N, C-alpha and C positions, 0 to 999 in steps of 0.2 A: 373866636371861643378855643379855650383850652380844651384838649381832649380829657375826659375824666378817666380814660382806661390807662391804668399804671403798667409800666412796661415790667415784665417778669424778669427778674435778673437771672442770668445763665449762671449755673453752679460752678464754682471756682475749681481750678485745678486739683487743690487740696481735698475738697469735698468728694471730687470724683475718685480720687484715690482711695478716700475713706470708704465710699460706697463699693467700690471693687474689692477691698479687703474684707469688708464685710459679708459680701457675696461668697468670696472665696472660702472663709472659715466656716459660714453657714453651710454651704455645699459640702464641705470636709466633714463636719460633724455629721450631717445627715446621710453620708455615705457610708460612715461607720455604723455597724449593728453589733449590738451586745446580744449574745445568744446563750441559751443553756442547751449543752449536747450532752450525749451519753456515749456509752461504749464499754470498754474494758482497758485495763492495764495489768502489767505483770510485775510482782514485788521481787525482792532480792533472793527470795527462796524458790522463784518461779511458779508461784500461785497466782491465778488469775482472779482479778477482783472486777466488780462493776466499777466502771468509770462514769464519773460525773464530771462535766466540764464547763467553765465559764469561758465562751469564745467571743472576741472581737474581730468582726470582719470589716475590711476597708476595701470595698468593692468586692473582687474576687479573693483578694489575699487575706490569709488568717494573720492578724497582727498580734493578737494576745490568746495564749492558751494555758488556763489555769486548771489544774487538777483539783477539785473540790469534792472529795468523798464525803458521804454522809457521816457526821460524828467527828470528823478530822480536820486538822488545820489544813487550808490550801496550800498547793505549791504551784508557782508559775514556772513554765518553761521559757528558756530562752530561744528567741526566733532567730536562727542563723541566716536563713534564706528563704525567699519566697519566690516562686516561680509559677505564675498563672498561665504561662503558654505550654510547659511541659507538665503543669499540674501536679505540683509537689511542694511540701514545705519541710525544710529541714531544720530540726530542734535539738537542743542539748537538755538533758535532766539537771533539774534545779542543783546548783552547787557542784555538778560533777560536767565540767565542759568538756571532758573526753568521752563522755557517753552520749553518742549522737544517733539520732533516728532520722530517716527519711520517710516521711508519710505522704504515700501517693493518694492522689485524689482518685478513686476507681469509678465513683459516680457522684453525682451533686450531693454535696453534704456527707460524704463518706470517705474518710481517710484511714488508712492502715500502714503498719511499718514496724521495724523492729530497733529497739535500741541495742547498740552494741558498742563496746569498749575494749574488745580483745579477750575478754574474760566470760562476758554473759551475753546472751541473747535473750532480751525482754520485749515480747510482742505488745502492740498498743493499737486500740481503734477508737476513733472518735466519729461521732456521726450525729445526724438527728435523731430524736426521740421515735422510736417505732415499736411495733408490736411485740418484737423480740425482747427489747428493754423492759417492756411491761411484765413480760413473762419471768425475765431474771429478777425482777423486783417483787415477785411474788403474787402479781394480779391474778393469776391462775389458782392459787392455793385455795383449797376449800376450808370452812370453819372446822376446826379440830381441837382435840384436847391440847395439843401443842400451843395453839392460839390462846386458850384459856390461861394455860401455864404462864404465857409471857406477861398476860395482864395481872396476874396474881404476883408474879415476881416483881413487876412494875411498882405495884402497891406497896410491896416490902421494902424496895429501894427508896421509896418517898415516904417514910412512916412517920416523919416527924416535920416541924420547921426547919430543925438544924440540917436536916438531909435534903431539903428542898431548894434548888436553885431557881430564885424568882426571875433572874434575868438571862434567859437563854440567848445564846448566839450559835447554837446548833454545834459547837465544838464540845466534844464529850471527853474530856482529858482527867477529869476527877473520878476517883473511886470511893468516893464518901458523900457527895454532894451532886444531885441530879435535877435538872429540868425535867419536864413531862417527856419532851422529845428524847432526851439522852437516857432516861430510865426506860423507854421503850426500846432505844438502841442497844443499850447494855443488856437488858433482859432478853432480846431476841439472840443476842451473841451467846449468853449464858445457856438458854435453854435449846437453841437450835444451831449454833456455830455461826451464824452470819446474820447481819441487819438486812432487811428487805422492806423497802420503803411503802410498798402496795400490799403488803401479806394482810390477811383479814384482822389479827391483832391490833395493827396501826390504824387500819381503815375504820375498824368499829368504834375506835376511840375518835377518830375525826367525826363520824357520823353521830356519835353521841353528844359531842360538843354542838354540831349543827342542829340535832334534835332540840337540844335544851336552849340553845342561844341561835337561833336560825340567822343566818346572814349577818352576825356580828363582827367575826373575825376573819379577816381576809386570809393570813397564813394561819391556818387554823390552831395547830399544835402550839406553835411558838407565841402567837398573839394571845391565846387563850391562857397558856402559862404565864406570861409576862404581865396580863392585865391587872392593874391595881386593885379592881373591885372582886377578884378571884381569890378565894381563901383556900387552905389546905382541905377544908372540909368539903367545898365545892369541887375541888379537883378529885377526891377520893369519890365523890358521888358520881362524877362522869366515868372514872374507872369501873365502878361498881355497875353502872348502866351498860357500859360497853360490854363487860363480862356477862351480864343477864342476856342482853341481845345475842351474843356469840353462843350461848347454852341454847338458847331456843334456835338458832339457826342450825346447830347440829342436831338437834332432835327433829 
């Protein structure tokens, strides 16, 4: 009687290679982590700004560092050298290969150093978000008349459909057309000299959206602004609600 059990074919050499290649690629993808870090950077005039960075790590090495400040176009630094033993990364400023910084890893997730090109010394810090970053972004600010003025200015900047950008990408380069985020960004600078992402004026607008449309929008300011169903009238209603809630909080 012939056996009914079929022989299992052993995988071919080609199939083994494909499996090994797939394993290597998958392992490499999972080893890389895309992160949002913060810190500070120094501009050409020596002024220190809040730093917001898109980081990609491959194991312990930083393979991508992109400066992505609120409201501005991102800039990617060139990675010159990664040394995970000596714990530093050497980078150059975008489009300025002679302006180089050696960022030393002082503690896990904390790098600091100076850009130097023979004429300038520009400090830079990149790190995981912490309590100090929350303070720098205005999380400790109390409701005040300044916050009310920021919302009032926001309403004026988006006073018609012509001045409303319905396709927000969080880059605020126009001086006559604004998304909700960019109007808050511009108003903060006009009224208080700097944009802070966690200040009451911005948080109260976020809260007003969540109050009226609970759990509907993931990235609250951008998704609400870009939503097809939201009209200018509804946007103004949100800003009005945020202003009313701010005034109540002040009192």
